[in-house]
C-alpha positions as CSV (number, residue, x, y, z in Angstrom):
1,M,0.0,0.0,0.0
2,K,1.1,3.5,-0.7
3,P,2.5,5.0,2.6
4,T,0.3,8.0,2.3
5,G,-2.4,9.0,0.0
6,K,-6.0,10.3,-0.3
7,I,-8.6,7.5,-0.7
8,A,-12.2,8.0,-1.7
9,V,-14.6,5.4,-0.3
10,T,-18.2,4.9,-1.4
11,G,-20.7,3.3,0.9
12,A,-18.6,4.6,3.9
13,S,-21.7,4.6,6.2
14,G,-22.2,0.9,5.6
15,F,-20.9,-2.2,7.4
16,V,-17.8,-2.8,5.2
17,G,-17.2,0.9,4.3
18,K,-17.1,2.2,7.8
19,R,-14.7,-0.5,9.0
20,L,-12.5,0.2,6.0
21,V,-12.4,3.9,6.6
22,E,-11.3,3.3,10.2
23,R,-8.5,1.1,9.0
24,L,-7.3,3.6,6.3
25,V,-7.3,6.5,8.8
26,R,-5.2,4.4,11.2
27,R,-2.7,3.8,8.4
28,G,-2.3,7.5,7.9
29,H,-4.4,8.0,4.8
30,A,-6.7,11.0,4.3
31,V,-10.2,9.6,3.4
32,T,-13.0,11.2,1.4
33,C,-16.3,9.5,2.2
34,L,-18.9,9.7,-0.6
35,L,-22.3,9.4,1.0
36,R,-25.9,9.8,-0.2
37,P,-27.6,12.9,1.2
38,S,-29.8,10.7,3.4
39,S,-27.0,8.5,4.8
40,S,-25.8,8.8,8.4
41,A,-22.3,10.1,8.9
42,H,-22.2,8.7,12.5
43,G,-18.6,7.8,13.4
44,L,-17.1,9.6,10.4
45,D,-16.7,13.0,12.2
46,R,-13.0,12.6,13.0
47,P,-9.6,13.9,11.9
48,G,-8.5,12.6,8.5
49,I,-12.0,12.1,7.2
50,E,-13.9,14.4,4.8
51,V,-17.6,13.7,4.1
52,K,-19.0,14.6,0.7
53,R,-22.7,14.2,0.1
54,G,-24.3,13.5,-3.2
55,F,-25.3,10.9,-5.7
56,L,-22.9,8.5,-7.6
57,T,-24.8,9.2,-10.8
58,D,-24.0,12.9,-10.5
59,S,-20.9,13.6,-12.6
60,L,-20.4,17.1,-11.2
61,F,-20.5,15.7,-7.6
62,L,-18.1,12.9,-8.5
63,H,-15.5,15.2,-10.2
64,A,-15.5,17.6,-7.3
65,S,-15.3,14.8,-4.7
66,L,-12.6,12.8,-6.4
67,A,-10.3,15.7,-7.1
68,G,-6.9,15.1,-5.5
69,C,-7.6,11.5,-4.6
70,D,-5.2,8.7,-5.4
71,A,-7.6,5.8,-5.3
72,V,-11.2,4.8,-5.1
73,I,-12.6,1.9,-3.1
74,H,-16.2,1.3,-4.2
75,C,-18.1,-0.4,-1.4
76,A,-21.6,1.1,-2.1
77,A,-24.3,-1.3,-3.3
78,M,-27.9,-2.1,-2.9
79,V,-28.0,-5.6,-1.4
80,S,-31.5,-6.5,-2.2
81,D,-33.5,-8.7,-4.5
82,W,-37.0,-7.5,-3.5
83,G,-36.7,-3.9,-4.5
84,T,-37.5,-2.9,-8.1
85,V,-35.1,-3.8,-10.8
86,H,-34.8,-0.1,-11.6
87,E,-33.7,0.7,-8.1
88,I,-31.2,-2.1,-7.9
89,R,-29.7,-1.5,-11.3
90,A,-29.4,2.2,-10.7
91,A,-27.5,1.6,-7.4
92,N,-25.3,-1.2,-8.5
93,V,-24.7,-0.7,-12.2
94,T,-25.4,2.9,-13.3
95,A,-23.6,4.3,-10.2
96,T,-20.6,2.1,-10.9
97,Q,-20.5,3.2,-14.6
98,S,-20.5,6.9,-13.5
99,L,-17.9,6.4,-10.9
100,V,-15.5,4.5,-13.1
101,K,-15.8,7.2,-15.8
102,A,-15.3,10.0,-13.3
103,A,-12.4,8.2,-11.7
104,A,-10.6,7.9,-15.0
105,Q,-11.3,11.5,-15.9
106,T,-9.9,12.8,-12.6
107,G,-6.7,10.8,-12.8
108,I,-7.4,8.2,-10.1
109,G,-4.6,5.7,-9.9
110,H,-6.4,2.6,-8.7
111,F,-10.1,1.6,-8.6
112,V,-10.8,-1.2,-6.1
113,H,-14.3,-2.6,-6.7
114,I,-16.0,-4.6,-3.9
115,S,-18.0,-7.2,-5.7
116,T,-19.3,-10.6,-4.4
117,T,-18.9,-14.3,-4.9
118,D,-22.6,-14.2,-5.8
119,I,-21.5,-13.4,-9.4
120,Y,-20.7,-17.1,-9.8
121,G,-24.4,-17.8,-9.5
122,H,-24.2,-20.2,-6.5
123,P,-22.9,-23.3,-8.3
124,G,-22.4,-25.2,-5.0
125,Q,-19.1,-26.7,-6.0
126,A,-16.1,-27.1,-3.8
127,G,-13.1,-24.7,-4.0
128,I,-14.6,-22.4,-6.7
129,S,-11.8,-20.2,-8.1
130,E,-11.7,-17.0,-10.0
131,L,-11.4,-19.1,-13.2
132,H,-15.0,-20.3,-12.7
133,P,-17.1,-18.4,-15.3
134,P,-19.6,-15.9,-13.9
135,S,-23.1,-17.1,-14.2
136,Q,-25.2,-16.0,-17.2
137,K,-28.4,-16.9,-15.6
138,F,-29.3,-15.5,-12.1
139,A,-32.2,-16.1,-9.8
140,N,-32.0,-12.6,-8.2
141,W,-31.4,-9.1,-9.4
142,Y,-28.7,-8.4,-6.8
143,S,-26.3,-11.0,-8.2
144,E,-27.1,-10.1,-11.8
145,T,-26.5,-6.4,-11.2
146,K,-23.3,-7.0,-9.3
147,R,-22.0,-8.9,-12.3
148,E,-23.0,-6.0,-14.6
149,A,-21.1,-3.7,-12.2
150,E,-18.0,-5.8,-12.7
151,Y,-18.4,-5.4,-16.5
152,A,-18.6,-1.7,-16.0
153,V,-15.2,-1.7,-14.2
154,L,-13.6,-4.1,-16.7
155,G,-14.8,-1.8,-19.5
156,G,-13.2,1.2,-18.1
157,T,-9.7,2.6,-18.8
158,I,-8.5,2.7,-15.2
159,A,-6.2,0.4,-13.2
160,H,-8.6,-1.8,-11.3
161,T,-9.0,-4.7,-8.9
162,L,-12.1,-6.8,-8.2
163,I,-12.6,-8.1,-4.7
164,R,-15.2,-10.8,-4.4
165,P,-16.0,-11.6,-0.7
166,A,-18.2,-14.4,0.4
167,T,-20.7,-13.7,3.2
168,V,-19.2,-11.0,5.5
169,Y,-19.9,-11.0,9.2
170,G,-18.6,-9.4,12.3
171,P,-19.3,-6.5,14.7
172,G,-21.7,-4.1,13.1
173,S,-23.2,-6.7,10.8
174,K,-26.9,-5.7,11.3
175,T,-28.2,-7.7,8.3
176,L,-26.6,-11.0,9.3
177,V,-25.4,-11.1,12.9
178,G,-28.1,-8.6,14.0
179,E,-30.9,-10.5,12.3
180,I,-29.7,-13.8,13.7
181,G,-29.6,-12.2,17.1
182,K,-33.2,-11.1,16.7
183,A,-34.2,-14.6,15.7
184,L,-32.4,-16.2,18.6
185,Q,-34.0,-13.7,20.9
186,S,-37.4,-14.8,19.7
187,G,-36.4,-18.4,20.3
188,F,-36.6,-19.6,16.7
189,M,-34.2,-19.8,13.8
190,L,-35.0,-20.7,10.2
191,L,-32.4,-22.9,8.5
192,I,-32.3,-24.4,5.0
193,D,-31.8,-28.2,4.9
194,G,-31.0,-28.1,8.6
195,G,-28.2,-25.6,8.2
196,K,-25.8,-28.2,6.7
197,P,-24.4,-26.2,3.8
198,C,-21.0,-24.5,4.1
199,A,-21.6,-20.9,5.0
200,G,-18.6,-19.4,3.2
201,L,-18.0,-16.9,5.9
202,T,-15.7,-13.8,5.7
203,Y,-14.8,-12.0,8.9
204,I,-14.9,-8.3,8.4
205,D,-11.3,-7.6,9.4
206,N,-10.0,-10.4,7.1
207,L,-11.8,-8.7,4.2
208,I,-10.3,-5.3,5.1
209,D,-6.8,-7.0,5.2
210,A,-7.4,-8.2,1.6
211,I,-8.5,-4.8,0.4
212,E,-5.4,-3.3,2.1
213,L,-3.1,-5.8,0.5
214,A,-4.6,-5.0,-3.0
215,L,-4.6,-1.3,-2.7
216,F,-1.8,0.3,-4.9
217,N,-0.4,-3.3,-5.4
218,P,0.7,-3.8,-9.1
219,R,0.1,-7.5,-8.6
220,A,-3.6,-6.8,-8.0
221,Y,-4.1,-4.7,-11.1
222,S,-6.6,-6.1,-13.7
223,E,-7.2,-9.1,-11.4
224,A,-10.1,-10.5,-9.4
225,F,-9.8,-12.1,-6.0
226,N,-12.1,-14.3,-4.0
227,V,-11.9,-13.5,-0.3
228,S,-13.2,-15.7,2.5
229,D,-12.1,-17.3,5.8
230,A,-11.5,-20.6,3.9
231,S,-13.4,-22.5,6.6
232,A,-15.9,-25.3,6.4
233,V,-18.2,-23.9,9.0
234,T,-21.8,-24.6,8.3
235,W,-24.8,-22.3,8.9
236,A,-25.9,-24.5,11.8
237,E,-22.5,-24.2,13.4
238,F,-22.5,-20.4,12.8
239,V,-25.9,-20.0,14.5
240,D,-25.0,-22.4,17.3
241,G,-21.8,-20.5,17.9
242,I,-23.7,-17.2,18.3
243,A,-26.4,-18.7,20.5
244,Q,-23.8,-20.4,22.7
245,D,-21.8,-17.2,23.3
246,L,-25.1,-15.3,23.9
247,G,-26.2,-18.0,26.3
248,V,-29.6,-18.4,24.7
249,R,-31.5,-21.5,23.6
250,Y,-33.5,-21.7,20.4
251,R,-35.5,-24.0,18.3
252,K,-34.4,-24.8,14.7
253,I,-37.0,-24.7,12.0
254,S,-35.7,-26.4,8.9
255,L,-37.1,-26.1,5.4
256,P,-36.1,-28.1,2.3
257,Y,-34.3,-25.9,-0.3
258,S,-37.0,-26.2,-2.9
259,V,-39.7,-25.2,-0.5
260,A,-37.8,-22.3,0.9
261,F,-36.9,-21.0,-2.6
262,K,-40.5,-21.0,-3.8
263,L,-41.6,-19.4,-0.5
264,G,-38.9,-16.7,-0.9
265,H,-39.9,-16.0,-4.4
266,G,-43.6,-15.6,-3.4
267,L,-42.8,-13.4,-0.4
268,E,-40.6,-11.1,-2.6
269,S,-43.5,-10.7,-5.1
270,S,-46.0,-10.0,-2.3
271,Y,-43.8,-7.5,-0.5
272,R,-43.0,-5.8,-3.8
273,Q,-46.6,-5.4,-4.6
274,L,-47.4,-4.2,-1.1
275,R,-44.6,-1.6,-1.4
276,R,-46.1,-0.3,-4.7
277,L,-49.5,0.0,-3.1
278,T,-48.7,1.4,0.3
279,G,-45.1,2.6,0.2
280,C,-44.2,0.1,2.9
281,Q,-40.4,-0.3,3.2
282,V,-40.3,-3.5,5.3
283,Q,-38.3,-6.2,3.7
284,A,-39.6,-9.7,2.9
285,L,-39.1,-12.3,5.6
286,L,-37.3,-14.6,3.1
287,S,-35.9,-14.0,-0.3
288,R,-34.3,-16.1,-3.1
289,Q,-31.0,-14.5,-2.4
290,A,-31.0,-15.5,1.3
291,V,-32.2,-19.1,0.4
292,Q,-29.4,-19.5,-2.1
293,V,-26.7,-18.2,0.2
294,M,-27.9,-20.4,3.2
295,G,-29.1,-23.4,1.2
296,I,-26.2,-23.9,-1.3
297,P,-22.6,-24.7,-0.2
298,Q,-20.5,-21.5,-0.4
299,D,-17.0,-22.9,-0.8
300,F,-14.5,-20.5,-2.6
301,S,-10.8,-20.9,-3.1
302,I,-8.6,-18.0,-1.8
303,E,-5.4,-19.5,-3.3
304,K,-5.0,-16.7,-5.8
305,A,-5.3,-14.0,-3.1
306,G,-2.7,-15.8,-1.1
307,S,-0.2,-16.2,-4.0
308,H,-0.7,-12.7,-5.5
309,L,-1.3,-10.6,-2.4
310,G,0.0,-12.6,0.5
311,F,-3.5,-12.8,2.0
312,A,-4.3,-15.3,4.7
313,P,-7.3,-15.0,7.1
314,V,-6.0,-13.9,10.5
315,V,-9.2,-14.0,12.5
316,G,-10.6,-17.5,12.9
317,F,-14.1,-18.6,13.5
318,E,-14.0,-18.7,17.3
319,E,-12.5,-15.3,17.6
320,G,-14.9,-13.9,15.0
321,I,-17.9,-15.2,16.8
322,K,-16.6,-13.9,20.1
323,K,-16.1,-10.4,18.8
324,S,-19.4,-10.5,16.9
325,V,-21.3,-11.5,20.1
326,Q,-19.5,-8.8,22.1
327,W,-21.0,-6.3,19.8
328,L,-24.4,-8.0,19.6
329,R,-24.6,-8.4,23.4
330,A,-24.0,-4.6,23.8
331,D,-26.9,-3.9,21.3
332,F,-29.0,-7.0,21.9
333,K,-32.0,-5.3,23.3
334,K,-31.9,-2.7,20.5
335,F,-32.9,-5.4,18.0
336,E,-36.3,-5.7,19.6
């Protein structure tokens, strides 16, 4: 990594973005956080951080915000498959296209794009490497638009790196650890096929390590890297680990994959219709994306990240669970 430099980070108010900004500032980098006007800047009001508010589809905003920056780390995305296709594509594809173009025009030296292993289409095979072809047929719009976003980066003229993390968890993970905490608090937890599939977990700090190793690294240019903890932990073991550290007992409710997938599809459609009619913003209780992630083995090779970047997961499962539960325990009642 370049010893000093100014880094622009999109999605800096999110789970990954906020943790990344903290790391970059500790390393001595000046950081420009690109936030939507409605996004919270909580935790970003500190020396070394400049907050810019606007939309990633606004070229004037992007040119003004990226001026003087050495690199862009693009974390912003709409992780959803129940919103409208227009909303998801605008957030994940159009915004990336605009950002790549502006980054090239303002002389950015390196564009690090945070993608996802979902672009492989959940093939369920063991040790899926970066050589595995991206899926051409997706069951949800999030995965499809994240692949389209990769095409936008690949089609640009800027030095770039694609980081493809598997399921990310850790302190601050409201949509995974937080939701599991709420389910455990209720005494019930829904699992697909008994929670037997490999979860493909990525502890947040391990992901930040990989991003750090890739930034300004010529060996990372024009490359894609899978990032995970390379563990065989199942979803049942993950949930059990959280429950045990929390000291709570719960009942497992298991659905066959085929039943859960159909249910998820139906709930998405119903909630999408409800949203159109009433403006309700509550998400569906189950989605196809969630069913695929929890019901199909998520096993990805990180050999390339190891050989090119020197990446190796530092935080193991037990430590990751402990730190996640420490955060969850502090906020447990807030999830009611």
